[in-house]
C-alpha positions in Angstrom: 81.3 81.9 124.3 80.0 83.4 121.7 81.0 82.9 118.4 83.4 85.6 117.1 81.9 88.2 114.1 82.8 87.3 110.9 84.9 89.5 109.2 83.7 91.1 105.8 84.8 93.0 103.2 82.8 96.1 104.5 84.3 96.0 107.6 87.6 96.0 106.4 87.1 98.8 103.6 85.8 101.1 106.6 88.7 100.2 108.6 91.5 100.9 106.1 89.4 104.1 105.7 89.8 104.8 109.3 93.2 104.4 109.2 94.0 106.5 106.0 92.0 109.4 107.3 94.1 109.0 110.5 97.8 108.5 109.4 97.6 107.9 105.7 97.2 104.9 103.2 100.8 104.3 103.5 99.9 102.9 107.2 97.4 100.4 106.0 98.8 97.1 106.0 97.1 93.2 106.7 98.3 93.4 110.5 97.5 97.0 111.2 93.9 95.9 109.7 93.7 92.8 111.9 94.9 94.7 114.5 91.6 97.4 114.4 89.2 94.2 113.8 90.9 92.2 116.8 91.5 89.3 114.5 94.7 87.3 112.8 95.2 88.4 109.1 93.8 85.4 107.7 89.9 86.6 107.5 91.7 89.6 105.3 93.5 86.9 103.0 90.0 85.2 103.1 88.2 88.1 101.2 91.3 89.2 99.4 93.5 87.4 97.7 96.4 90.0 97.9 97.1 93.6 99.4 97.2 94.6 95.8 93.4 93.7 95.4 92.7 95.0 98.4 94.0 98.5 97.3 92.1 98.4 93.8 88.7 97.9 95.9 89.7 100.4 98.9 90.5 103.3 96.0 86.9 102.8 94.6 85.2 102.5 98.2 87.3 106.0 98.9 85.8 107.5 95.9 82.3 106.7 96.8 83.2 108.5 100.3 84.5 111.3 98.2 81.2 111.6 96.3 79.3 111.3 99.3 80.8 114.3 100.8 80.2 116.1 97.6 76.6 115.4 97.8 76.6 116.5 101.7 78.2 119.7 100.7 75.2 120.3 98.6 73.5 121.4 101.5 75.4 124.7 102.1 76.9 125.5 98.6 77.5 129.0 97.4 74.6 130.2 95.2 76.2 129.9 92.1 76.5 125.9 91.3 80.0 126.4 89.1 81.2 126.8 92.1 80.2 123.6 93.8 82.7 121.1 92.7 85.7 123.3 92.8 84.9 124.6 96.6 84.3 121.2 97.7 87.4 119.8 96.2 89.3 122.0 98.2 87.3 121.7 101.4 87.8 118.1 101.4 91.5 118.5 100.9 91.4 120.6 104.1 89.3 118.5 106.2 90.5 115.1 104.6 94.2 115.2 103.6 95.3 112.0 103.4 92.4 110.7 101.7 93.0 113.6 99.2 96.6 112.5 98.6 95.2 109.1 98.1 92.6 109.9 95.4 94.0 113.0 93.9 97.8 113.1 94.1 99.1 109.9 94.5 96.5 107.7 92.9 94.9 109.8 90.2 93.8 108.3 87.3 94.9 111.2 85.1 97.5 111.4 82.6 98.0 114.4 80.4 100.3 115.6 77.7 98.2 117.8 76.5 95.0 119.9 77.0 92.6 117.3 75.0 93.5 114.4 77.5 91.5 116.1 80.1 88.5 115.2 78.6 89.5 111.6 77.7 87.9 111.1 81.0 83.8 111.0 80.2 83.2 112.6 83.9 85.3 115.4 82.8 83.3 116.1 79.5 80.0 115.8 81.2 80.8 118.5 83.6 82.0 120.7 81.0 79.2 120.5 79.2 76.9 121.4 82.1 79.4 124.3 82.7 78.8 125.5 79.4 75.1 125.4 79.5 75.1 126.8 83.0 77.3 129.9 82.0 76.0 130.3 78.4 79.2 129.7 76.7 80.1 127.8 73.8 81.1 124.2 74.1 84.8 124.9 72.6 85.5 128.1 74.8 83.9 126.3 77.9 86.2 123.3 77.3 89.2 125.9 78.1 87.7 127.7 80.8 86.5 124.7 82.5 90.1 123.0 82.5 91.9 126.1 83.5 89.3 126.0 86.4 90.1 122.9 87.7 94.0 123.5 87.3 93.8 126.3 89.4 91.3 124.8 91.8 93.4 121.4 92.1 96.7 123.5 92.8 94.8 125.3 95.6 93.7 122.2 96.7 97.1 120.3 96.3 98.8 123.2 98.4 96.0 122.8 100.9 96.3 119.1 101.6 99.9 119.3 101.9 99.8 121.6 104.5 101.8 124.5 102.2 98.6 126.9 102.2 96.2 127.5 105.0 92.9 128.9 103.3 89.9 129.1 105.0 86.3 128.5 103.4 85.6 131.8 102.5 88.8 133.0 101.5 88.9 130.1 98.9 85.6 130.7 97.5 86.4 134.4 97.1 89.3 133.3 95.0 87.6 131.0 93.1 85.2 133.4 92.7 87.2 135.7 91.6 89.2 133.8 89.1 86.1 132.5 87.3 84.2 136.1 87.0 87.7 137.1 85.3 87.4 134.0 82.7 83.6 134.6 82.4 84.2 138.4 82.3 86.4 137.9 78.8 83.4 136.5 77.2 80.8 139.3 77.4 81.8 141.3 74.2 81.7 138.1 72.5 78.2 137.8 73.9 76.5 141.3 74.4 72.9 141.8 73.8 72.5 137.9 74.8 70.2 137.1 77.9 72.1 136.3 81.0 72.8 132.5 81.9 70.2 130.7 83.0 71.4 128.3 85.4 68.2 126.3 85.8 68.6 122.2 84.9 72.3 122.8 83.8 73.1 124.4 87.3 71.3 121.8 88.6 73.3 119.2 87.3 76.3 120.8 88.0 75.6 120.5 91.6 
């Protein structure tokens, strides 16, 4: 008989991803993973001390999957780079509802008691600065608008992932575009006579 294939962490994580995408992370347990891999639970607890350690590893793995999704979305992203993150976020919620709920509802690592808490996350501050550069809006105002854009987008995405809202890609783009245009339009009086925003390098970074 040929030797049995060695069970690796990567195999376990890919199997957990498959189960999560199909039925949700609540269905992920050692016995279910073992059944998919056609092995006992022993190899799983050789790779991981317990299910808590596996979950921590899987959350990082699932977030990498999301980042890859956003990277692939760039190929058919809208012309306005400021819409890339909002629209890819909503589309991910529509196409991968179980993963979205795990990453951005149940285990979202964001505790906000005030608007400023949003920017305690370094990635959020970096994205807001790029948003400021891309739109030509000052940093303090850009922070406010970027947070409002996130909260609006997150609301749509949560409703989409939980099947409370059915929104096609074109409709989502129109809604987010109108929302963003309304906020940016308020800044025009303060910037009259100034050249239009240059989306060059900053726009590329937002992607």
